[in-house]
Every structure is written in structure tokens, then in C-alpha cells.
Backbone of each chain as nested JSON, in Angstrom:
{
  "chains": [
    {"id": "A", "residues": [
      {"number": 1, "name": "UNK", "atoms": {"N": [55.969, 121.378, 103.002], "CA": [57.227, 122.084, 103.012], "C": [58.395, 121.144, 103.155]}},
      {"number": 2, "name": "UNK", "atoms": {"N": [59.417, 121.392, 102.392], "CA": [60.582, 120.553, 102.446], "C": [61.324, 120.76, 103.779]}},
      {"number": 3, "name": "UNK", "atoms": {"N": [61.833, 119.668, 104.313], "CA": [62.717, 119.711, 105.483], "C": [63.988, 119.041, 105.178]}},
      {"number": 4, "name": "UNK", "atoms": {"N": [65.077, 119.591, 105.72], "CA": [66.387, 119.03, 105.387], "C": [67.085, 118.471, 106.628]}},
      {"number": 5, "name": "UNK", "atoms": {"N": [67.733, 117.292, 106.417], "CA": [68.551, 116.748, 107.439], "C": [69.967, 116.517, 106.86]}},
      {"number": 6, "name": "UNK", "atoms": {"N": [70.918, 117.166, 107.473], "CA": [72.321, 116.979, 107.063], "C": [72.966, 115.959, 108.028]}},
      {"number": 7, "name": "UNK", "atoms": {"N": [73.735, 115.027, 107.488], "CA": [74.353, 113.999, 108.325], "C": [75.847, 114.099, 108.153]}},
      {"number": 8, "name": "UNK", "atoms": {"N": [76.589, 114.37, 109.233], "CA": [78.01, 114.428, 109.259], "C": [78.534, 113.121, 109.845]}},
      {"number": 9, "name": "UNK", "atoms": {"N": [79.284, 112.366, 108.998], "CA": [79.816, 111.068, 109.444], "C": [81.347, 111.04, 109.474]}},
      {"number": 10, "name": "UNK", "atoms": {"N": [81.97, 112.096, 108.937], "CA": [83.417, 112.068, 108.886], "C": [84.002, 112.946, 109.966]}},
      {"number": 11, "name": "UNK", "atoms": {"N": [85.311, 112.677, 110.336], "CA": [85.897, 113.461, 111.389], "C": [86.176, 114.902, 110.97]}},
      {"number": 12, "name": "UNK", "atoms": {"N": [86.287, 115.853, 111.879], "CA": [86.278, 117.276, 111.552], "C": [87.473, 117.772, 110.757]}},
      {"number": 13, "name": "UNK", "atoms": {"N": [88.659, 117.151, 110.824], "CA": [89.84, 117.734, 110.191], "C": [90.376, 116.887, 109.073]}},
      {"number": 14, "name": "UNK", "atoms": {"N": [89.545, 115.987, 108.498], "CA": [89.949, 115.207, 107.309], "C": [89.524, 116.02, 106.093]}},
      {"number": 15, "name": "UNK", "atoms": {"N": [90.393, 116.961, 105.671], "CA": [89.973, 117.855, 104.601], "C": [88.954, 118.836, 105.015]}},
      {"number": 16, "name": "UNK", "atoms": {"N": [88.233, 119.449, 104.049], "CA": [87.316, 120.526, 104.421], "C": [85.863, 120.036, 104.431]}},
      {"number": 17, "name": "UNK", "atoms": {"N": [85.669, 118.719, 104.404], "CA": [84.312, 118.176, 104.283], "C": [83.391, 118.675, 105.37]}},
      {"number": 18, "name": "UNK", "atoms": {"N": [83.858, 118.62, 106.653], "CA": [82.975, 118.95, 107.779], "C": [82.533, 120.388, 107.73]}},
      {"number": 19, "name": "UNK", "atoms": {"N": [83.502, 121.32, 107.524], "CA": [83.117, 122.73, 107.487], "C": [82.196, 123.008, 106.31]}},
      {"number": 20, "name": "UNK", "atoms": {"N": [82.442, 122.376, 105.173], "CA": [81.562, 122.618, 103.997], "C": [80.163, 122.116, 104.274]}},
      {"number": 21, "name": "UNK", "atoms": {"N": [80.051, 120.965, 104.912], "CA": [78.701, 120.444, 105.192], "C": [77.951, 121.389, 106.134]}},
      {"number": 22, "name": "UNK", "atoms": {"N": [78.643, 121.863, 107.156], "CA": [77.991, 122.781, 108.112], "C": [77.554, 124.063, 107.417]}},
      {"number": 23, "name": "UNK", "atoms": {"N": [78.396, 124.562, 106.466], "CA": [78.05, 125.787, 105.756], "C": [76.858, 125.524, 104.845]}},
      {"number": 24, "name": "UNK", "atoms": {"N": [76.779, 124.354, 104.223], "CA": [75.638, 124.046, 103.405], "C": [74.385, 124.03, 104.237]}},
      {"number": 25, "name": "UNK", "atoms": {"N": [74.482, 123.5, 105.469], "CA": [73.297, 123.471, 106.374], "C": [72.81, 124.906, 106.634]}},
      {"number": 26, "name": "UNK", "atoms": {"N": [73.778, 125.829, 106.827], "CA": [73.417, 127.214, 107.088], "C": [72.654, 127.817, 105.874]}},
      {"number": 27, "name": "UNK", "atoms": {"N": [73.1, 127.463, 104.695], "CA": [72.453, 127.989, 103.465], "C": [71.006, 127.591, 103.425]}},
      {"number": 28, "name": "UNK", "atoms": {"N": [70.721, 126.318, 103.78], "CA": [69.335, 125.834, 103.793], "C": [68.518, 126.688, 104.74]}},
      {"number": 29, "name": "UNK", "atoms": {"N": [69.095, 126.961, 105.873], "CA": [68.309, 127.727, 106.925], "C": [68.079, 129.126, 106.466]}},
      {"number": 30, "name": "UNK", "atoms": {"N": [68.982, 129.711, 105.692], "CA": [68.831, 131.06, 105.198], "C": [67.564, 131.139, 104.322]}},
      {"number": 31, "name": "UNK", "atoms": {"N": [67.276, 130.04, 103.603], "CA": [66.077, 129.999, 102.772], "C": [64.845, 129.57, 103.578]}},
      {"number": 32, "name": "UNK", "atoms": {"N": [64.928, 129.696, 104.901], "CA": [63.785, 129.414, 105.765], "C": [63.314, 127.963, 105.72]}},
      {"number": 33, "name": "UNK", "atoms": {"N": [64.153, 127.057, 105.329], "CA": [63.789, 125.637, 105.373], "C": [64.161, 125.121, 106.775]}},
      {"number": 34, "name": "UNK", "atoms": {"N": [63.318, 124.246, 107.392], "CA": [63.688, 123.675, 108.613], "C": [64.859, 122.713, 108.466]}},
      {"number": 35, "name": "UNK", "atoms": {"N": [65.974, 123.041, 109.1], "CA": [67.213, 122.256, 108.891], "C": [67.582, 121.539, 110.17]}},
      {"number": 36, "name": "UNK", "atoms": {"N": [67.903, 120.283, 110.095], "CA": [68.4, 119.538, 111.261], "C": [69.761, 118.964, 110.879]}},
      {"number": 37, "name": "UNK", "atoms": {"N": [70.572, 118.704, 111.88], "CA": [71.905, 118.187, 111.681], "C": [72.055, 116.965, 112.605]}},
      {"number": 38, "name": "UNK", "atoms": {"N": [72.616, 115.916, 112.028], "CA": [72.945, 114.712, 112.812], "C": [74.425, 114.453, 112.725]}},
      {"number": 39, "name": "UNK", "atoms": {"N": [75.048, 114.351, 113.928], "CA": [76.442, 113.92, 114.01], "C": [76.436, 112.423, 114.331]}},
      {"number": 40, "name": "UNK", "atoms": {"N": [77.103, 111.644, 113.473], "CA": [77.177, 110.237, 113.731], "C": [78.564, 109.703, 113.302]}},
      {"number": 41, "name": "UNK", "atoms": {"N": [78.844, 108.469, 113.686], "CA": [80.161, 107.836, 113.402], "C": [81.257, 108.865, 113.812]}},
      {"number": 42, "name": "UNK", "atoms": {"N": [82.281, 109.024, 112.98], "CA": [83.352, 109.922, 113.331], "C": [82.949, 111.386, 113.312]}},
      {"number": 43, "name": "UNK", "atoms": {"N": [81.739, 111.669, 112.805], "CA": [81.254, 113.036, 112.846], "C": [81.025, 113.548, 114.314]}},
      {"number": 44, "name": "UNK", "atoms": {"N": [80.856, 112.652, 115.212], "CA": [80.656, 113.092, 116.61], "C": [81.864, 113.829, 117.171]}},
      {"number": 45, "name": "UNK", "atoms": {"N": [83.052, 113.58, 116.573], "CA": [84.268, 114.327, 117.044], "C": [84.139, 115.804, 116.859]}},
      {"number": 46, "name": "UNK", "atoms": {"N": [83.233, 116.256, 115.958], "CA": [83.068, 117.693, 115.756], "C": [82.507, 118.385, 117.011]}},
      {"number": 47, "name": "UNK", "atoms": {"N": [81.913, 117.608, 117.913], "CA": [81.317, 118.207, 119.093], "C": [82.264, 118.351, 120.29]}},
      {"number": 48, "name": "UNK", "atoms": {"N": [83.528, 117.895, 120.102], "CA": [84.509, 118.009, 121.186], "C": [84.855, 119.458, 121.412]}},
      {"number": 49, "name": "UNK", "atoms": {"N": [84.943, 119.876, 122.719], "CA": [85.205, 121.28, 122.99], "C": [86.739, 121.577, 122.914]}},
      {"number": 50, "name": "UNK", "atoms": {"N": [87.065, 122.808, 122.839], "CA": [88.469, 123.272, 122.835], "C": [89.274, 122.794, 121.626]}},
      {"number": 51, "name": "UNK", "atoms": {"N": [88.658, 122.719, 120.466], "CA": [89.437, 122.439, 119.213], "C": [90.165, 123.708, 118.834]}},
      {"number": 52, "name": "UNK", "atoms": {"N": [91.306, 123.507, 118.177], "CA": [92.109, 124.666, 117.691], "C": [92.463, 124.494, 116.24]}},
      {"number": 53, "name": "UNK", "atoms": {"N": [91.508, 124.718, 115.35], "CA": [91.736, 124.508, 113.937], "C": [92.834, 125.372, 113.369]}},
      {"number": 54, "name": "UNK", "atoms": {"N": [93.033, 126.57, 114.047], "CA": [94.038, 127.529, 113.554], "C": [95.463, 126.865, 113.475]}},
      {"number": 55, "name": "UNK", "atoms": {"N": [95.709, 125.928, 114.413], "CA": [97.021, 125.27, 114.4], "C": [97.214, 124.439, 113.179]}},
      {"number": 56, "name": "UNK", "atoms": {"N": [96.119, 124.067, 112.476], "CA": [96.202, 123.337, 111.209], "C": [95.936, 124.211, 110.04]}},
      {"number": 57, "name": "UNK", "atoms": {"N": [95.805, 125.541, 110.284], "CA": [95.498, 126.472, 109.224], "C": [94.085, 126.326, 108.724]}},
      {"number": 58, "name": "UNK", "atoms": {"N": [93.177, 125.78, 109.564], "CA": [91.787, 125.555, 109.19], "C": [90.886, 126.308, 110.112]}},
      {"number": 59, "name": "UNK", "atoms": {"N": [89.64, 126.391, 109.77], "CA": [88.641, 126.918, 110.69], "C": [88.373, 125.849, 111.764]}},
      {"number": 60, "name": "UNK", "atoms": {"N": [88.026, 126.327, 112.959], "CA": [87.741, 125.429, 114.034], "C": [86.316, 124.902, 113.888]}},
      {"number": 61, "name": "UNK", "atoms": {"N": [86.256, 123.619, 113.619], "CA": [84.901, 123.027, 113.339], "C": [83.934, 123.138, 114.487]}},
      {"number": 62, "name": "UNK", "atoms": {"N": [84.5, 122.983, 115.729], "CA": [83.633, 123.087, 116.939], "C": [82.99, 124.47, 117.028]}},
      {"number": 63, "name": "UNK", "atoms": {"N": [83.726, 125.496, 116.589], "CA": [83.166, 126.848, 116.64], "C": [82.097, 127.047, 115.585]}},
      {"number": 64, "name": "UNK", "atoms": {"N": [82.325, 126.555, 114.361], "CA": [81.352, 126.667, 113.327], "C": [80.049, 125.937, 113.779]}},
      {"number": 65, "name": "UNK", "atoms": {"N": [80.266, 124.798, 114.445], "CA": [79.105, 123.995, 114.929], "C": [78.294, 124.787, 115.97]}},
      {"number": 66, "name": "UNK", "atoms": {"N": [79.025, 125.454, 116.889], "CA": [78.282, 126.17, 117.94], "C": [77.637, 127.429, 117.423]}},
      {"number": 67, "name": "UNK", "atoms": {"N": [78.072, 127.892, 116.199], "CA": [77.438, 129.063, 115.585], "C": [76.128, 128.752, 114.876]}},
      {"number": 68, "name": "UNK", "atoms": {"N": [75.899, 127.45, 114.62], "CA": [74.705, 127.06, 113.849], "C": [73.399, 127.58, 114.363]}},
      {"number": 69, "name": "UNK", "atoms": {"N": [73.13, 127.579, 115.684], "CA": [71.881, 128.076, 116.181], "C": [71.648, 129.55, 115.795]}},
      {"number": 70, "name": "UNK", "atoms": {"N": [72.661, 130.333, 115.667], "CA": [72.59, 131.704, 115.273], "C": [72.016, 131.8, 113.847]}},
      {"number": 71, "name": "UNK", "atoms": {"N": [72.279, 130.758, 113.048], "CA": [71.823, 130.734, 111.7], "C": [70.517, 129.903, 111.572]}},
      {"number": 72, "name": "UNK", "atoms": {"N": [69.794, 129.765, 112.673], "CA": [68.513, 129.051, 112.715], "C": [68.63, 127.546, 112.385]}},
      {"number": 73, "name": "UNK", "atoms": {"N": [69.797, 126.981, 112.602], "CA": [69.89, 125.531, 112.605], "C": [69.94, 125.16, 114.052]}},
      {"number": 74, "name": "UNK", "atoms": {"N": [68.775, 124.843, 114.572], "CA": [68.684, 124.655, 116.042], "C": [68.528, 123.179, 116.483]}},
      {"number": 75, "name": "UNK", "atoms": {"N": [68.141, 122.353, 115.52], "CA": [68.022, 120.921, 115.913], "C": [69.302, 120.164, 115.524]}},
      {"number": 76, "name": "UNK", "atoms": {"N": [70.182, 120.002, 116.498], "CA": [71.416, 119.288, 116.275], "C": [71.421, 118.033, 117.134]}},
      {"number": 77, "name": "UNK", "atoms": {"N": [71.55, 116.925, 116.47], "CA": [71.509, 115.621, 117.152], "C": [72.83, 114.939, 117.112]}},
      {"number": 78, "name": "UNK", "atoms": {"N": [73.123, 114.229, 118.181], "CA": [74.327, 113.391, 118.222], "C": [73.935, 111.945, 118.446]}},
      {"number": 79, "name": "UNK", "atoms": {"N": [74.448, 111.045, 117.584], "CA": [74.121, 109.622, 117.731], "C": [74.77, 109.126, 119.03]}},
      {"number": 80, "name": "UNK", "atoms": {"N": [73.854, 108.693, 119.955], "CA": [74.376, 108.282, 121.272], "C": [75.28, 107.11, 121.231]}},
      {"number": 81, "name": "UNK", "atoms": {"N": [74.982, 106.133, 120.353], "CA": [75.801, 104.961, 120.229], "C": [77.19, 105.282, 119.735]}},
      {"number": 82, "name": "UNK", "atoms": {"N": [77.266, 106.216, 118.707], "CA": [78.571, 106.602, 118.148], "C": [79.396, 107.309, 119.203]}},
      {"number": 83, "name": "UNK", "atoms": {"N": [78.759, 108.162, 120.014], "CA": [79.454, 108.918, 121.055], "C": [79.97, 107.94, 122.12]}},
      {"number": 84, "name": "UNK", "atoms": {"N": [79.114, 106.979, 122.465], "CA": [79.525, 106.001, 123.503], "C": [80.714, 105.176, 123.066]}},
      {"number": 85, "name": "UNK", "atoms": {"N": [80.637, 104.697, 121.825], "CA": [81.808, 103.919, 121.247], "C": [83.102, 104.667, 121.365]}},
      {"number": 86, "name": "UNK", "atoms": {"N": [83.052, 106.012, 121.271], "CA": [84.288, 106.817, 121.277], "C": [84.536, 107.409, 122.638]}},
      {"number": 87, "name": "UNK", "atoms": {"N": [83.826, 106.915, 123.645], "CA": [84.007, 107.421, 125.003], "C": [83.797, 108.916, 125.129]}},
      {"number": 88, "name": "UNK", "atoms": {"N": [82.87, 109.462, 124.376], "CA": [82.574, 110.874, 124.448], "C": [81.326, 111.098, 125.3]}},
      {"number": 89, "name": "UNK", "atoms": {"N": [81.433, 112.076, 126.162], "CA": [80.297, 112.394, 127.023], "C": [79.884, 113.822, 126.728]}},
      {"number": 90, "name": "UNK", "atoms": {"N": [78.621, 114.128, 126.91], "CA": [78.159, 115.529, 126.695], "C": [78.286, 116.318, 127.997]}}
    ]},
    {"id": "B", "residues": [
      {"number": 1, "name": "UNK", "atoms": {"N": [115.738, 99.713, 112.246], "CA": [114.439, 99.545, 112.883], "C": [113.363, 100.321, 112.172]}},
      {"number": 2, "name": "UNK", "atoms": {"N": [112.126, 99.808, 112.249], "CA": [111.019, 100.468, 111.551], "C": [110.328, 101.46, 112.469]}},
      {"number": 3, "name": "UNK", "atoms": {"N": [109.861, 102.602, 111.919], "CA": [108.955, 103.479, 112.63], "C": [107.611, 103.382, 111.946]}},
      {"number": 4, "name": "UNK", "atoms": {"N": [106.505, 103.274, 112.75], "CA": [105.175, 103.167, 112.198], "C": [104.426, 104.449, 112.413]}},
      {"number": 5, "name": "UNK", "atoms": {"N": [103.924, 105.041, 111.345], "CA": [103.105, 106.255, 111.448], "C": [101.655, 105.854, 111.211]}},
      {"number": 6, "name": "UNK", "atoms": {"N": [100.823, 106.051, 112.199], "CA": [99.41, 105.542, 112.147], "C": [98.475, 106.726, 111.953]}},
      {"number": 7, "name": "UNK", "atoms": {"N": [97.76, 106.763, 110.804], "CA": [96.897, 107.858, 110.441], "C": [95.418, 107.548, 110.662]}},
      {"number": 8, "name": "UNK", "atoms": {"N": [95.077, 106.362, 111.102], "CA": [93.646, 105.998, 111.207], "C": [93.472, 104.988, 112.316]}},
      {"number": 9, "name": "UNK", "atoms": {"N": [92.229, 104.876, 112.783], "CA": [91.949, 103.946, 113.885], "C": [92.12, 102.472, 113.448]}},
      {"number": 10, "name": "UNK", "atoms": {"N": [91.681, 102.195, 112.242], "CA": [91.862, 100.803, 111.735], "C": [93.351, 100.536, 111.443]}},
      {"number": 11, "name": "UNK", "atoms": {"N": [94.059, 101.589, 111.101], "CA": [95.497, 101.463, 110.851], "C": [96.218, 101.0, 112.127]}},
      {"number": 12, "name": "UNK", "atoms": {"N": [95.735, 101.473, 113.292], "CA": [96.395, 101.066, 114.536], "C": [96.241, 99.554, 114.746]}},
      {"number": 13, "name": "UNK", "atoms": {"N": [95.068, 99.044, 114.488], "CA": [94.84, 97.601, 114.649], "C": [95.697, 96.821, 113.692]}},
      {"number": 14, "name": "UNK", "atoms": {"N": [95.784, 97.288, 112.475], "CA": [96.577, 96.582, 111.411], "C": [98.036, 96.601, 111.802]}},
      {"number": 15, "name": "UNK", "atoms": {"N": [98.496, 97.77, 112.256], "CA": [99.901, 97.924, 112.672], "C": [100.285, 97.072, 113.862]}},
      {"number": 16, "name": "UNK", "atoms": {"N": [99.378, 97.05, 114.874], "CA": [99.629, 96.34, 116.098], "C": [99.77, 94.86, 115.795]}},
      {"number": 17, "name": "UNK", "atoms": {"N": [99.131, 94.357, 114.748], "CA": [99.152, 92.931, 114.43], "C": [100.488, 92.482, 113.886]}},
      {"number": 18, "name": "UNK", "atoms": {"N": [101.267, 93.398, 113.293], "CA": [102.512, 92.987, 112.642], "C": [103.801, 93.604, 113.171]}},
      {"number": 19, "name": "UNK", "atoms": {"N": [103.678, 94.69, 113.977], "CA": [104.879, 95.377, 114.358], "C": [105.703, 94.588, 115.367]}},
      {"number": 20, "name": "UNK", "atoms": {"N": [107.013, 94.858, 115.368], "CA": [107.881, 94.238, 116.376], "C": [107.813, 95.07, 117.643]}},
      {"number": 21, "name": "UNK", "atoms": {"N": [108.053, 94.499, 118.767], "CA": [107.869, 95.137, 120.051], "C": [108.7, 96.396, 120.208]}},
      {"number": 22, "name": "UNK", "atoms": {"N": [109.886, 96.386, 119.614], "CA": [110.797, 97.56, 119.823], "C": [110.539, 98.679, 118.813]}},
      {"number": 23, "name": "UNK", "atoms": {"N": [109.665, 98.438, 117.805], "CA": [109.416, 99.507, 116.814], "C": [108.572, 100.613, 117.379]}},
      {"number": 24, "name": "UNK", "atoms": {"N": [109.036, 101.874, 117.265], "CA": [108.196, 102.933, 117.752], "C": [106.956, 103.129, 116.817]}},
      {"number": 25, "name": "UNK", "atoms": {"N": [105.853, 103.552, 117.493], "CA": [104.575, 103.822, 116.802], "C": [104.13, 105.209, 117.129]}},
      {"number": 26, "name": "UNK", "atoms": {"N": [103.746, 106.008, 116.128], "CA": [103.256, 107.38, 116.395], "C": [101.869, 107.514, 115.783]}},
      {"number": 27, "name": "UNK", "atoms": {"N": [100.924, 108.031, 116.6], "CA": [99.607, 108.334, 116.089], "C": [99.593, 109.798, 115.623]}},
      {"number": 28, "name": "UNK", "atoms": {"N": [99.109, 110.006, 114.395], "CA": [99.033, 111.425, 113.967], "C": [97.824, 111.561, 113.019]}},
      {"number": 29, "name": "UNK", "atoms": {"N": [97.487, 112.838, 112.71], "CA": [96.284, 113.074, 111.938], "C": [95.07, 112.514, 112.663]}},
      {"number": 30, "name": "UNK", "atoms": {"N": [94.109, 111.927, 111.903], "CA": [92.932, 111.36, 112.567], "C": [93.275, 110.112, 113.341]}},
      {"number": 31, "name": "UNK", "atoms": {"N": [94.511, 109.603, 113.219], "CA": [94.961, 108.478, 114.032], "C": [94.942, 108.828, 115.527]}},
      {"number": 32, "name": "UNK", "atoms": {"N": [95.021, 110.091, 115.911], "CA": [95.062, 110.45, 117.335], "C": [93.707, 110.056, 118.006]}},
      {"number": 33, "name": "UNK", "atoms": {"N": [92.663, 109.94, 117.232], "CA": [91.356, 109.504, 117.807], "C": [91.435, 108.101, 118.359]}},
      {"number": 34, "name": "UNK", "atoms": {"N": [92.493, 107.309, 117.99], "CA": [92.637, 105.986, 118.492], "C": [93.395, 105.928, 119.793]}},
      {"number": 35, "name": "UNK", "atoms": {"N": [93.623, 107.11, 120.4], "CA": [94.52, 107.165, 121.558], "C": [94.042, 106.223, 122.698]}},
      {"number": 36, "name": "UNK", "atoms": {"N": [92.756, 106.079, 122.872], "CA": [92.297, 105.256, 123.988], "C": [92.521, 103.764, 123.728]}},
      {"number": 37, "name": "UNK", "atoms": {"N": [92.689, 103.398, 122.461], "CA": [92.94, 102.003, 122.133], "C": [94.453, 101.666, 122.122]}},
      {"number": 38, "name": "UNK", "atoms": {"N": [95.27, 102.706, 122.255], "CA": [96.696, 102.495, 122.185], "C": [97.342, 102.191, 123.509]}},
      {"number": 39, "name": "UNK", "atoms": {"N": [98.372, 101.397, 123.5], "CA": [99.058, 101.121, 124.769], "C": [100.024, 102.297, 125.091]}},
      {"number": 40, "name": "UNK", "atoms": {"N": [100.598, 102.238, 126.25], "CA": [101.354, 103.442, 126.738], "C": [102.645, 103.665, 125.964]}},
      {"number": 41, "name": "UNK", "atoms": {"N": [103.103, 102.645, 125.21], "CA": [104.358, 102.828, 124.421], "C": [104.122, 103.687, 123.194]}},
      {"number": 42, "name": "UNK", "atoms": {"N": [102.829, 103.705, 122.741], "CA": [102.514, 104.423, 121.534], "C": [102.611, 105.94, 121.772]}},
      {"number": 43, "name": "UNK", "atoms": {"N": [103.328, 106.611, 120.827], "CA": [103.43, 108.104, 121.006], "C": [102.362, 108.758, 120.181]}},
      {"number": 44, "name": "UNK", "atoms": {"N": [102.016, 109.946, 120.596], "CA": [100.917, 110.702, 119.906], "C": [101.439, 112.125, 119.616]}},
      {"number": 45, "name": "UNK", "atoms": {"N": [101.191, 112.585, 118.385], "CA": [101.654, 113.895, 117.991], "C": [100.807, 114.989, 118.732]}},
      {"number": 46, "name": "UNK", "atoms": {"N": [101.476, 115.759, 119.563], "CA": [100.704, 116.701, 120.423], "C": [99.932, 117.716, 119.63]}},
      {"number": 47, "name": "UNK", "atoms": {"N": [100.512, 118.223, 118.527], "CA": [99.809, 119.216, 117.768], "C": [98.452, 118.724, 117.221]}},
      {"number": 48, "name": "UNK", "atoms": {"N": [98.453, 117.446, 116.728], "CA": [97.172, 116.907, 116.203], "C": [96.144, 116.636, 117.277]}},
      {"number": 49, "name": "UNK", "atoms": {"N": [96.607, 116.428, 118.499], "CA": [95.66, 116.367, 119.666], "C": [95.049, 117.727, 119.912]}},
      {"number": 50, "name": "UNK", "atoms": {"N": [95.918, 118.753, 119.931], "CA": [95.431, 120.099, 120.238], "C": [94.427, 120.556, 119.216]}},
      {"number": 51, "name": "UNK", "atoms": {"N": [94.725, 120.317, 117.916], "CA": [93.75, 120.75, 116.862], "C": [92.394, 120.166, 117.099]}},
      {"number": 52, "name": "UNK", "atoms": {"N": [92.355, 118.869, 117.513], "CA": [91.052, 118.193, 117.662], "C": [90.456, 118.377, 119.021]}},
      {"number": 53, "name": "UNK", "atoms": {"N": [91.12, 119.117, 119.948], "CA": [90.565, 119.239, 121.29], "C": [90.554, 117.989, 122.156]}},
      {"number": 54, "name": "UNK", "atoms": {"N": [91.449, 117.024, 121.771], "CA": [91.433, 115.749, 122.491], "C": [92.39, 115.838, 123.648]}},
      {"number": 55, "name": "UNK", "atoms": {"N": [91.905, 115.445, 124.863], "CA": [92.698, 115.425, 126.071], "C": [93.038, 113.976, 126.4]}},
      {"number": 56, "name": "UNK", "atoms": {"N": [94.309, 113.698, 126.559], "CA": [94.678, 112.321, 126.941], "C": [95.294, 112.325, 128.286]}},
      {"number": 57, "name": "UNK", "atoms": {"N": [95.105, 111.276, 129.033], "CA": [95.729, 111.132, 130.327], "C": [96.836, 110.063, 130.168]}},
      {"number": 58, "name": "UNK", "atoms": {"N": [97.93, 110.232, 130.792], "CA": [99.067, 109.347, 130.786], "C": [99.409, 108.814, 129.43]}},
      {"number": 59, "name": "UNK", "atoms": {"N": [99.267, 109.66, 128.358], "CA": [99.771, 109.287, 127.047], "C": [101.101, 109.953, 126.74]}},
      {"number": 60, "name": "UNK", "atoms": {"N": [101.925, 109.254, 125.953], "CA": [103.233, 109.806, 125.571], "C": [103.036, 110.674, 124.365]}},
      {"number": 61, "name": "UNK", "atoms": {"N": [103.159, 112.013, 124.503], "CA": [103.011, 112.861, 123.338], "C": [104.391, 113.265, 122.752]}},
      {"number": 62, "name": "UNK", "atoms": {"N": [104.463, 113.526, 121.504], "CA": [105.709, 113.981, 120.878], "C": [105.458, 115.238, 120.06]}},
      {"number": 63, "name": "UNK", "atoms": {"N": [106.49, 116.041, 119.91], "CA": [106.388, 117.268, 119.118], "C": [106.708, 116.854, 117.666]}},
      {"number": 64, "name": "UNK", "atoms": {"N": [106.491, 117.85, 116.742], "CA": [106.85, 117.602, 115.339], "C": [108.349, 117.37, 115.226]}},
      {"number": 65, "name": "UNK", "atoms": {"N": [109.168, 118.142, 116.038], "CA": [110.596, 117.911, 115.963], "C": [111.015, 116.48, 116.341]}},
      {"number": 66, "name": "UNK", "atoms": {"N": [110.337, 115.974, 117.374], "CA": [110.637, 114.587, 117.808], "C": [110.184, 113.551, 116.778]}},
      {"number": 67, "name": "UNK", "atoms": {"N": [109.094, 113.876, 116.105], "CA": [108.628, 112.998, 114.999], "C": [109.641, 112.967, 113.869]}},
      {"number": 68, "name": "UNK", "atoms": {"N": [110.116, 114.142, 113.553], "CA": [111.105, 114.257, 112.48], "C": [112.358, 113.438, 112.808]}},
      {"number": 69, "name": "UNK", "atoms": {"N": [112.747, 113.534, 114.115], "CA": [113.941, 112.81, 114.53], "C": [113.736, 111.276, 114.432]}},
      {"number": 70, "name": "UNK", "atoms": {"N": [112.525, 110.851, 114.804], "CA": [112.209, 109.419, 114.722], "C": [112.311, 108.973, 113.248]}},
      {"number": 71, "name": "UNK", "atoms": {"N": [111.768, 109.815, 112.368], "CA": [111.782, 109.45, 110.95], "C": [113.195, 109.442, 110.389]}},
      {"number": 72, "name": "UNK", "atoms": {"N": [114.05, 110.322, 110.89], "CA": [115.441, 110.366, 110.452], "C": [116.241, 109.182, 110.945]}},
      {"number": 73, "name": "UNK", "atoms": {"N": [115.916, 108.667, 112.141], "CA": [116.678, 107.61, 112.758], "C": [116.236, 106.221, 112.311]}},
      {"number": 74, "name": "UNK", "atoms": {"N": [115.029, 106.103, 111.75], "CA": [114.491, 104.774, 111.42], "C": [114.303, 104.571, 109.973]}},
      {"number": 75, "name": "UNK", "atoms": {"N": [114.464, 103.323, 109.558], "CA": [114.276, 102.922, 108.212], "C": [113.836, 101.494, 108.137]}},
      {"number": 76, "name": "UNK", "atoms": {"N": [112.743, 101.17, 107.507], "CA": [111.839, 102.055, 106.736], "C": [110.839, 102.795, 107.621]}},
      {"number": 77, "name": "UNK", "atoms": {"N": [110.159, 103.744, 107.007], "CA": [109.044, 104.444, 107.646], "C": [107.778, 103.961, 107.045]}},
      {"number": 78, "name": "UNK", "atoms": {"N": [106.926, 103.327, 107.903], "CA": [105.704, 102.699, 107.377], "C": [104.477, 103.523, 107.777]}},
      {"number": 79, "name": "UNK", "atoms": {"N": [103.689, 103.922, 106.802], "CA": [102.446, 104.67, 107.113], "C": [101.24, 103.764, 107.047]}},
      {"number": 80, "name": "UNK", "atoms": {"N": [100.373, 103.876, 108.024], "CA": [99.134, 103.046, 108.124], "C": [97.957, 103.976, 107.957]}},
      {"number": 81, "name": "UNK", "atoms": {"N": [97.187, 103.791, 106.903], "CA": [96.047, 104.684, 106.672], "C": [94.894, 103.852, 106.137]}},
      {"number": 82, "name": "UNK", "atoms": {"N": [94.533, 102.78, 106.815], "CA": [93.508, 101.873, 106.318], "C": [92.14, 102.536, 106.26]}}
    ]}
  ]
}
């Protein structure tokens, strides 16, 4: 069986890349494929809490991310080194 | 006097290397992620911090109106987006 890993490396509000990648991950899960997501490099900024995409007229990437388990994308990984470089803690 | 608009983390390093001490610097867009690398003179656009959920301590934030004023008062306006 095919398994999919999506890798987000870009920051959440540089265009619509991040939201579109997360949506693509959901589509894979809808077809019952095991889907994993890795946040790395500037992609780890997607995991910051209290984002307000509405202020930029965009969807809030953090909320889309936290909705993923509802769509059976349950394996979400964060690159520890990338998070550490950006002084992000979980 | 020049105002520097910094849109990226690498842009901040490039800008810091050449700017004059009295030139104002503003972090905006994804440049706000560089806030921890910026010194206290660097201003940060508050709206772009809010969008990204970034909390800064003892950082100088500016509103869009203040940014507009800086751009009106300075010439040239240099954008850094490395």
C-alpha cells in the first residue's frame, strides 16, 4: 500500500502554498492512504499558536493544521532542529 | 535619509551589513520571523506579527500608519527580500 509524506518547508503566509499543501494532505487521507506530515525549516512556523490569518484576508494556517487529525492525518512531525534554530518550543 | 524595509531573515543580515546607524529599519511580512535576531532599534510591523501569532518581548512595533509615515518621510525606500 502506498503511503504519503507531505513536507512543508515554507512559512505559512508566503502566498497560499502552506494551506494548499495541507489541503492536498487531506485529500490523500480521504482516499484512505496513510498520510504523514513533516514541518521543517520555515514550515515549523505553521505550528505557532494564536495565528490570525483573517487579518491578512487568508485562512489561518494554524487552524487548518489542527484540523488535520479530524481528516485522519494523524502523524504530524516537527523537525526538532528547525524548531530549535527558531527558538520555538512545543 | 534611507528607510529599510526587510521582508526576509536573510534580508536583515544583508541590510545590517550596509545600513547607516541612523537609518530606520522595519521588519514586515515574513521578515518579522527575524525579530529575535534584530536589535532594539529595529521596528516591527504589528499586524504582520499578529497574523503569524508571533509574540515579541521588548520589541518596537509600528502600525501601518506609522510605516506609511516613515516611507513618506524617507528617500530612498530600500526593500530587502533576499
